N, C-alpha and C positions, 0 to 999 in steps of 0.2 A: 791695945788700941782703944781710944776713947770714942764715945758715940758720935761726936762731930765728924770724925773720919769714917767710922763704920757705916753711918747712915748713907752718905753719898756713895760709898763703895757698894753697898748692898743694892742701892737703886741702879747704879751703873751695870752691875751684873744682871739684875732683873731685866733692864732694858735690852741688854745684849741678847739674852735668852729669848725674851718675848718677840723681839723684832728679828731675831736670827733665824726664824723658821723659813723665811724666804730664801736665805742663803742655801739651805739644804736642797730646796727645789732647783735653784740655779745650778748648783753643783751636779745634781742628778741629770738635769736636762742637757747641760753643756757637755757632759762626758758620756752620754748614753751610747754614742756611736763608736766609742773607742774600744779596742781590745781590752779584755779584763786586766791584763798586765800593765796597761797604760793608765787605767782609770785612777789607781792610787796615786800615780805621779801627778796626774792632772789635779786631783784633789789637794795634794800636799803643796805643789808649786802655786796653783791658783789661789788657794786659801792663804798661803804665806804672803804672796804679793798683794792680795786684797787687804790683809791685815795691815801691812806696811802702808798702803795707800790710805787706809782708814785712820791710822795714827797721824799721818801727815795732815789729812783733812781736818781731823779733830783739833790738832795744834793750831791750824790756820783759823778754825772757828773760834777757839779760845781767844786768839788775838783779835779777831774781828768783833767779837762780842764786847770788847772794851770801848768800841766806838760809840759815841752818844746815840741813844735810842735804838741801837741794834739789838741790845738785850731785850728791849720791849718788843721789837719786831720779831725777833727770834722766838720769844715766848708765845706771841699771837700765832705765828706760823706753826708752832708745836701744838697749840690747841687744835688747829686745823688738821694736823697730821694725826692727832689722837682720834678725832672724829672719823678721819679717813680709814684708820685702822679698824674701826668698828663697822663701818658701812660699806667699804669697798669690796669688790670681787677680786678674784685672783689676778695678780699683776704680772705673772710670768709667762703669759701666752706668747710674748714676742721673743722669748729666749730660744735660740736655735742651737742644735747640737753641732759640735765641731767634729770634722772628719780627721783631724790630726791633733797631736798632743798640744802643739803651739796654739792652734785655733781654739781648742777647748779652754786652755789657760787664759787666753785673751778674752774669751767670752765670759768666763767666771769673774775675772778682775773688772772688766768694763761693767758688767751687769751689777756687780756688788757695789761699785762706786755710785752708779746711777740710782740703784734701789736703796743704797745705804745712807742716803741723805738724811732721812728721818733719824736713823741711828746716830749719826755723827752729831746732829743738832741736839738731840736729847742728851747724849753723853756730855757734850760740851756744857750744857746747862746744868747737868747734875753734878759735874766735877768741881764746880766753884773755882775754876781756873787752876786746878791742881792736876798737872799732866801725869804725876805719879799715880794718882787714883785711876786715871784712864788706862795706864799701862797695866796696873794690877788687875783692874776689871777685865781687860782683854785676856790676860793670862789665865784667869779663872774661867771665863765664859767661852772662849774660842774652842777649847777642847770639848766642852759640853755641846756646843753647837755642831761641830764637825762630826764627832763620834756618836753623839746622842741625838742627832737631828731627826732621825726617823721616829724616835721615842717622843720628842718634843711635838712633832707634827701630829702624831697619833693622839697624844694627850689633848692637843688643841681641838682636834676633830671630835674627840670623845667628850671633852669638857669645854664647850664654847665659852663658859664663864671666864676662862683664863684670858681670853681676848679682852673682856671687859676689865679684868685686873690690869692687864698691860696698858690699856687706854687710860686707866686711872693713874698709873704711875707716870705716864706721859703728861697728863693734865696737871698732876702735882708738880712735876718738874717745870712745866710751862709757867705755872703760877709763881713759882719761886723766881724764875728768870724775869718775869714782869716786875715783881716786887724789888728785885735786886738791881734793876736798871737805875743808875745814879740819879736820873732826872725824875723818876717816879718815886724813888725812896724818899727824897726830900719832902714829898707831900704826905707820905704815910708814916714817916718815922715816929711821929707823935701820936699815932693811932694804933696802939698794940692790938686792939680788937680786929682791925683790918688785917694786920700781919698774921694773926692767929687763925682767922677763919676764911680768908680769901681762897687759899689753896683747897680747903675742904669744900667750899661752895662750888668752885670750878670743877673739882673731881666729880661731885654729885651732878652738876649740870651736864658735863660731857657724857657721863655714863647714861643719864636719863634721856638726853637727846638722841644718843646712839641707839638706845633700846627702842624708843618709840619710832625712830626712823626705820630700824630693822623690822619692827612689828608692822609698820605700814607696808613694807615690802614682803612681809610674810616670812622673814628670816630670823626673827627674835627667838632667843632661847627661853 
C-alpha cells in the first residue's frame, strides 16, 4: 500500500479512536440497568446498528461534499468541532439508561448518530471520497473502540495531551477539506506555499487557541 492510501487510512483510524471515547460512555450508560447477560447483547446489536448507520451517513456526506462550497463549509465546521473537542465539557449527561434490551439498543444507536456527527464529517473529509478507506478504517477501529474503550478513556484521562493530538488531526483534516474545495483550489493551485503550510498553520492555531481557552478556565494541561 502506497503512502497516498496509507496516510488517509491512518488518519481515519486515529479519528475513529480519538472521537470514539464518547461511544464507550454511551454504551456504558445506556446498558447499565440491564441484567449482565443482556449487556453484551445490547453492546453487540447497538454497536452493529450504530456502525451501519455511520457508514450510511458517511456515504451521504461523501456525496454532499461534492456540492459547490460544501467542502469549504464542512472544513470550517470541522475547525469548530476541533475547538469544541478541546474546550467542551462532558456531552453525555443526557444519556439515559434503558430498562429493556430494545430500549438500550435504541439509545445507543440514536446517541451514536447524534454524537457521531463530528466523526462522520471528519472521516468523510479524510477519506478523499474513497468509501473503501472508510470501511477499512471502521474495521480496524471499531473493535478497538468497543473492546478497548475503557483503556482509551483511561489514557485520555491520564494523558490529556491526547485530546490536543486528536484536535490537531481534525484541524489538519479540516484544512485539507478547505483546500480541496473546487472553488477554493482554483485560487491556490498556483501557490504551493499555501498548500504546504496552510494545514500546519491551522493545526498550530487550533491547538494554541484551545490551550489558552482551557488555561483561562483553569483546565489546561
